[in-house]
N, C-alpha and C positions, 0 to 999 in steps of 0.2 A: 802413511801414504806411500812412503818409500818401500815398505814391506809389501804393500799391495801391488805396486808396480813390478817389483822383483817376482812376486808370486805369479802374476799374470804372464810375465815373460817365460818363466820356467814352465808354466802350464802349457803355453803355446809350443815351446820347444819339445816337451814330452808328447804333446798331441801330434806334432809334425813327425816325430820319430816313429810313433806308433802307426801313423797312416803310411809312412814310407815302408815300414817293415811289413805291414799287411799287404800293401800293393806289390812288393817284391815277392811275397809268398804266393799271392794270386798269380803273378807271372810265371813263377816256377811250377805251380800246379797246372797251369794251362799248357806249358811246354811238356810236362810229364804226360798229360792226356794225349798230346800230339805224338809223342814217342810210342805210347801204347797203341795208338791207331796205326803207326808205321809198322810195328811188330806184327799187327794183324794182317798186314799186306805183304809180309816177307814170304818169299818162295825160294826154292833152290834154283841156281842158275842152270844153264843148258848143259854144262859139264857135270853137274851134280856135286862138285867139290866145294862150291861156295853158295852164297845166297844173294838175292837181289830183291828189289821192291817192285811190285806190280802196280804201275800208276793207276790202272783202272780200279784198283781196290782201295785207293786212298779216299778218305772221307773229308779231307780238308781241301777245299778248292784253291786256297792260297798257294798250295805247294805246286800246282800246275799252272799258275798265273805268273807270268814273268814280272820280276821286280815287285812282287807283292809285299815284300818286307818280311816274309816268313820263309825260311829255307831249312832244308834237311840234307844230311850227308851220312854215308855209311862207309866205315873204314874197316880194313882187316887188321890182324894183329900187328902188322908192320906199318901201320898208319898209312896204308895206300888206299886211296879213294876208290871204292868199287861201285858206288852209286851216289847220284845227287838228284835233287828235285828239279823239275823243269823251271821253277821260279828263279833259279840262280843264274845270274849273268856276269858275276865277278867271282874272284877266287877268295876262299876262306882258308885260313890255316887250320891244321889239325890240332886237336887238344892233346895235352899230356896224357900219359897212360893212366887209366882209371882201373881200380880194382873191380873184379867181377861182381856184378850186382849192386855196385855203388852208383850214386848220382853225383854229378858235379855241376853246380849252378854258379854262374859268375857274370859280371858285367865286363864287356870287352869293347874295344874300339877298332873299327876297320875303316881305313880311308877317311878318318876324321868323323865317322858316324858311329854313334853309340849303339850297342847291341846287347841283348840278353842271350846268353849261351848256356845250353844244358846238354851235358853228355851222360851216356849210360853205357856200361860195359856188359856184354852178355856172351854166352857160348851157344853155338848151334851145331847140330850134328851134320856131317857130310854124308856122301853116298855110302861110305863104309862105317857109318855111325860113330865116327870119330869127332869129338867135340872140337870145334874151331872157335877162336876168340874173335869177337867183333865189337865195334864201338859205334853207337848212333849219336850223332850230334845235330841239334837243331839250333837255328839262329833266328832271332826276332828283332826287328828294328825297334829301337827304344826312343826314337825321336818323339813320337806321340806321348809316350809315358812321361818324358821330361817336360813336355809342354803342359800336360795336365798337372804335373807336380808343381810346376812354376805358377800356374793359375791358382792352384790350391793354396800355395804359400802366399801369393798376393792377397787372396781373399782372407786367409787366416790372419795375416799380420795387419791388414787394413781394419778388419773388424776388431782385432785385438787393440789396436791403437785407439779406435773410436770408443770401444767399451771401457778401456782403461781411463781415457780422458773423462768420460761420463762418470765413472765410479769415483775418480779422484775429485771431480767437481762436487759430487753428492757428498763424499766424505768431508770435503772442506766445509761445505755448508752445514752438515750435521755437526761437525766438530765446533764450528763457530757458534751454532745454536746451543750445543751442549755446554760450552764454556761460558755462555752469557751469564749464568748465575755467579760464576767466579769473578767475572768482570764487575757485576753489580756489587759483589762483596768488596772488591777493591775500591769502588766508588764510595760505598758506605764507610769503609775504614777511613778513607780520606776525609769524608764529612765528619766522622767522629774526631779525627785528629784536629780538624779545623773548628771543633766545638759547635758545628751546625746541627748536630743531633747527638743524642746520648746513647744510642744503641742501634742494632740492626732492625729496621722497620719493615722491610719488604718481605713478601712471601717467597720461599725457596722450595725446590724439589725435595722429596723425601730423603734423597741421598745426602743432601747438604744441610737440611733443616737441623739435625742434631748438632752440627758444628756451630751454626749461628745461635742456636738456643743456648749452648754452653758458653759461647762468647758473651751473649747478653747477660747470662748469670754472672760471669766474671766482671763485666762492666758494672752491673748493679751492685755487686758485692764490694767492688772498689769504691764506688760512689757512697755506698752505705758506710764503709769503714772510714772514709774521709769525713763524712758528715758526723760520725760518732766522735772522731777526734775534735772536730770543730765545736760540737756541742759540749764535749767534756772541757775543752779549754774555756768556752764561754761560762760554763758552770763554775769552773775553778776561779775565774776572774770575779764572777758575781759573789761566790762564797767567801772570797778573801776581802771583800770590801769592808764588811763590818769589823773583822779582827784588825785590819789595817787602820781603820778609823780609830779604834780603841788604842792601838799602839801609838798612833800619831798624837792622840790627845794626851797620853801619858808622857810621851817624849817632850811635849811642849811645857810640861811643868818643871819647875826648878828642882824640886825634891820629890822622891818616891818613897812612900812609907811601905810597911810590910804588906798591908792589904793590897796596895797597888802593885807591889811586886808579884804577889800571888796571881792577881788578875793578869799581869803581863805574861807570867808563865802559862796560865791557863789558855790565854788567847794564842800564844805561840804554839802550844801543843795542839790546839784545835786546827790551826793553820797546817801543821804537819799532817794531821789526820785527813784533812780535806784534800791536800795535795796528793797523798798516797792513794786515797779512794778514787779520785778523778783520773789519775794516771793509770791505775789498775783497770778502771772501767774503760778507758780509751783504748788500752792495749788488748782488751778482751775480744775484739773483733777477730773472727777466724781468718786464717790465711787464705789467699785466693788459690784455688786449684780446681781442676775438673774432677769432681767427686765421682767415685764409682757408686753404683746403687747399694743401698743398705736395706735391711729388712725391717720395715716399720712395725710389723706385728711383734717382732722380737723386742724392739725398743719399748713398746707399750707394756708387754708382759714383764719386762725388766723393771719398769717404774711402778706398776700397780702394787706389787707386794710391799715395796718400800713405803709407799704412801699409806697403805692400809695399816702398817705398823705405826707410822707417825700419827695418824688420826684414829688410833685404835679405840679411844673412848667414845667416838661418835658412832661406832658400829655401822659404818656405811656399807651397803650392799652394792657390789659392782656387777652390772649386767654387760656381758661381752657378746658381741655379734660381729666377729671379724673373720675374714677369709684366711686360708692357710698361709698366703703370702701376699705382701704389699710392698713391692720394691719401690724405693724412693731415692733419687739421686740427690744426696745431701750429706754434708759433713756430720759425723756421728755426734760431735760435741754440740753443734748447732741444733741437731734434731733432739737431743736430750734436753736442751734448754727450752726449745719451743714446746714440745709435747709435755715435758715435765711441768712447765709453768701452767699450761692449760689444765692438766690433770690436778695440779696442786690447787688451783683456784676452784675446780669442781669439788674437791674434797673439803676445801676451806669453807665454801659458801653453800654446799649442799647439805640437806638435812639428814636423809637416810638412804637415798638412792642415787647412783651414777650409772649412766649408760655410755658405753664405748662401742661404736659401730662403724661400718664402712659402707660406702655407696659407690658403685661403678657406673660410668656413663660411656657406653660403647661408641655412641655417636661422636662425642667430643674427645674420646680416648683419654678420659680422666678418671681419677679415683679421689674420693673424699673420706677423710677421717672425721667422724662426728663425735663430740664429747658433750654430754648433757648432764645437768644436775637438777635436783628438785628444790633448789633454794628460791629466793625471792626474785632473782634475775635482775636485769638492768633495763632501764628505759633507753629509747633510741638516743636521746640527748646525752645520757650518761655514757653510752658506748662511744659516741663521738668524742666525749671529753677524755676518757681514759686512753683513747688512741691518739689524741692530739697532744703532742709533746709540749707545746707552748703553754698549755693550761695547767701543767703540773708544776706546783710551786716548790716542792721539796723532794728531791730524789735521794736524800741521804738516808731515808728510812724505807723499809720494805713495804710493799703494798700492791694492790691489784693494778693501779694505774701504771706504775713503773714496769711491772712484769709484762703486761699486755702491750705496752709501747715497744719493749724490747722484742717481744714475739712478732709484732707487726713488722718491725724493721728487718729482722732476720728472714721472715717469710717472704717479704718483698724482694730481698736480694736473691732468692732462689726461684722467683717467678711462681710462688705459691700464693694462692688466694686465701686470705684469712677473713672469715665472716662471722658475725654474731647475730643471734636472733632469739626469740622466745622459743624454748624447747617444748617437746611433747610432755616432759615431766613437770613443766611449770616454771622451771628455772632458766638459766642461761644455756644457750646452745652455741658451742664453738665449732666451726667447720674449717678444716684445712683441705683445700682442693688443689691437687697437683696432677701433672700429666703422667699418664701411665708409661712406665719404662718398658 
């Protein structure tokens, strides 16, 4: 707003100077035309040695009207006045010497009255054809000029002030309206700090939406990581109950034989394994960062050859229908875990065919990665069971339930929709739907 105000003032100053310069040029041109008309009325005087101006041949009525504000004088080379217009009723000083053929335009003041003054030097032959030097000077009253200039300045600066105030007001309102999304973000951040909401819930303009989307991803990943820590600690406590109970029972006995000692060692080793496994699992959550887009097609093409080698004996045929590029904003390690787990399940439970394809939705600006197999598939209740962490009784062994639960948690932390359904090949269809980058 300060820059706008300064720009408007500088624009007005430049405009005023341009108008003044053009007005002065117009006054000079007008006086030049007057001098040309005077030269058209020049005749030799009665002696023939000098020149004079014939009043009857003047085309400007103001020169023969007394006190008209337009005056003309003719000087010889010695600055002696040899002719003056009938409009002059007061004295005017002669100008300084001017070079032959030159014009001299200036502002002058006579008896506290401003005037425009233009002088022109010329040579005129006398009766003996000898060139004699003369100087024509015209004066024009500049009071009207300054009055018009002052009126122009008043109008200019009045409208400048009005326009600037209107523009500043409009800019203030537009700025407040433009910054409202940032104010909404501040309020939502405060609500998140106060635990009244878990993320940014309102709609934002396209310029700010990527910011809030990434912040939502960070918040979900933080919540997901915290939840994994809590779950791991719960699993750790639950897994240690039985070994601790055995150790407690052995400790209550007075004597421990060799078999009991082996049992004690076995249970102690099991506790160490459980602690190591659960801590490693808890720390496996990826660090929070704003991930740059990676190429999903490259990830898929990287995983498929490895899985084909692992399940070589099944001779599974992979059908690919992927675009050249599928950018996805996701950590590469998390992407490998999610896509790798889904592909591994397809290879594990498929019979002979696997389909990997992509589907774009321009309306929703989303892309889906679809993985299908021709296995037996899963019923709806079974899908809910493998995605529900509370129904899994043993996470110490590998299996479809643990893998899909992990995939679901990671996908949710990136705002990626994970869905399962009966596929066109007859088996399970897994779909990862994410926003187009």
